[in-house]
N, C-alpha and C positions, 0 to 999 in steps of 0.2 A: 504494500500500500504506500502511496505517496502523499504529497501535500502540495498545496498551492498557497502563495502568499496573497492576501487581500488587504488593502489599506485604503481608507476613505478619508479625504480631507474635507472639512466643512468650513464655512465662514461664520458659523454660529458660535456665540459666546454663552449660549444657554445649555447647560449640561443636560437638563431633563429633556430638552428638545432633541439633542444629539443622541441620547439613549433611545428616544422614540424612533429616530432615524435608523439606528442600528436594528431595533426590533422589526421595523418595517422591511429593511433590506434583507434581513435574515429570513423573515417569513416569506417574502416574495421569492427569494432564491429557492427555498424549499418547495414552494408552489410550482416554480418553473422547472426545477431540476431534480426533484425528488428529495427524499429524506436521508439518503445514504451515499456518502463518498463522492459528492459532486465536485469538490474542490472549491466551492463557492462559500460566501460568508454565511450561508444557511447552515453550514456545519457547526457554527458557533451559536449556541442558544443562550449563553450568559455573557455578561461583560463586567469587567472589573476596572476600576480607575487606578491609573498609575500615579503615585504621589509626586514624582518629579515633574516640574514644569520645564519644558524644552524651549530653547531659543528659536528654533525653526521646525517646520514640519519634517524637513529632511532628517534632523536629529531624532525627532520623535519616531519617524518611520524606521530608522536604523535600530533604535532601541527595541521596538516591537519585533522587528525582523530577527534580532539576536535573542530576545528573551521569551517570546511566546512559543508555547508548545501546541502541536496540532490537536491534542486531546483536551486542552484547557480552554478557559473562556477567552473571548476576545478582550483586547485591551483598549481602554479609553484614555487618550492622551490629550494634553493641553499645552499650547504654546504660550510664551510670555505675553503675546498680544491678546490672549484670552480665547482664542479659537480652539475648537476641539476637533479631534480625529479619532478614528477607531480602526481596528483590524487585527489580523493574526494569521497564523498558518492554519489552513483548513484541509481536512483529510480528503483524499481523492482516490 
């Protein structure tokens, strides 16, 4: 089994709204691709916030790339300008 990396950048500074975006993207992915090993964000059903605030989305994405596991929850990250992103390794 493999995995694919998914990362979403948003312009939103509203954490609750971004969590809703994650839930919608995850649900939509499962609807379109099934519930098993699609490699899409739908393989993540939970999200956890990372405590570190990153200077840029590039730094945040690199952190998620290195620290997220394909069987764990997605990671919610924040940049110092207040914008959020989310993502992780998704089983395929």
